[in-house]
N, C-alpha and C positions, 0 to 999 in steps of 0.2 A: 207721752200721750196718757199714760196712766194717771200721772199728776193732774192732767187737764180734766180728765173724767171725774176724778176725786173732787177737784175745785167746783166742777159744774154741779155735781151732786150736793156738795155742802152748800152752794149758793141757793139751790132749791129748797133746802130744808131750814135755811136760816129765817129767823122771825123777820117780820116787816121792820120792827124796831131796830134790830141789829143792822138790816141793810140800809136803813135811813141814817144809822149813826156812821157807819162806814162811808156812805156817800158824803156825809157832812165833813167828815175828817178829811176825805181826799179832795174835797173842793175848797177846803180852807186855805189851800196854798201852803208853800213852805216859808213860815215867818222865820226860820232860823237860816236860811240860805245865805245871807250875808254874815252871820255870826262866824262862820268857819274861818274867815281871815282875821278874827279877832277885833273887828272893828266895833262890835257890840257885845256886851256881856250876855252870857248864856242864860236863859230863864231857868232857875232852880226848880220851879214848880211844875215843870213838864214831866210827864211820866211816860215810859214806854207803854204801848197798848198791845195786849196779846188777846187773840181770839182763841176760844176753846170750842171744838166741834162737840155739840151735845144734842144730838138728834132726839127728839121726843119719844120716837118709838122704841128706844133702847132704854128708857127709864122704866122703873117699876110702875105697875098698874095699882099699887098700894099707895094712896095718898101720903101717908106718914114717911115712907121711904123715900118717894119722889121728892117731897118738900125737904127732906133731910139732904138728899144729893144736891139739890138746887142751892140751898143755903151754905153747903160747904163749898160749891163752886163760886159763888158770889154772895156777899153779906146781904146786900140790899138790892131789890128788884122793884122795878115799877110795873104797873098794871099791864102796860104794852109788853114788856118784856116777859111777864109771867104767863100772859094769856095763851100762847101756843102751847105751853107745857101743862096747862091744866085744863084746856077746854074739853078734851075727851074725857078726863075725870068727871068734870061736872056733868056731861052728858050722860056718863054710865051711872052716875049717882042721882040724877034727876034733881039736881040742886042748881044754884047759881054760882057764878064765880065769886061774888062778894061772900056768899055763905062759906065757900070753900076756903078763901082767904082768911076769913074771920076764925075759922076753926084752926088753921095751920099756920098762921103768921101774925106777926104784929105789925101794926101800920103806923108811920110817922110822917110828919111833913118836913121835906127837905127842900129849900129853894122853890117853894110853892108847889111841888109836886109830892104825891103820896107815894112812900117807899115802903115795901113790905120786908120784914126781916124775920128771923126764926123766933119762934115763940119759946 
């Protein structure tokens, strides 16, 4: 029961981008189901997926410290992924997300998407 409560709370606090990624992963089907009997070669490019619970309210309210923690947790973030973690900082600073990201990160294009990394 306790694990179920923790899981429900984690779902409530996950960003919409993470929830979409989880849904996409679970809806993609098991492409390796027939590989267990050796009929096909295993795909060496596949990686295990790990989720880390990182609630926004437990991060520092100092932008420098918050971005440091975020970029230690994951090297590159999309805007959708970062938004839940910087929205409150932006509101408190009276700035925009773009201004906050320009000050605390570098942006590059990867596969047609803007990715933010540590400055």
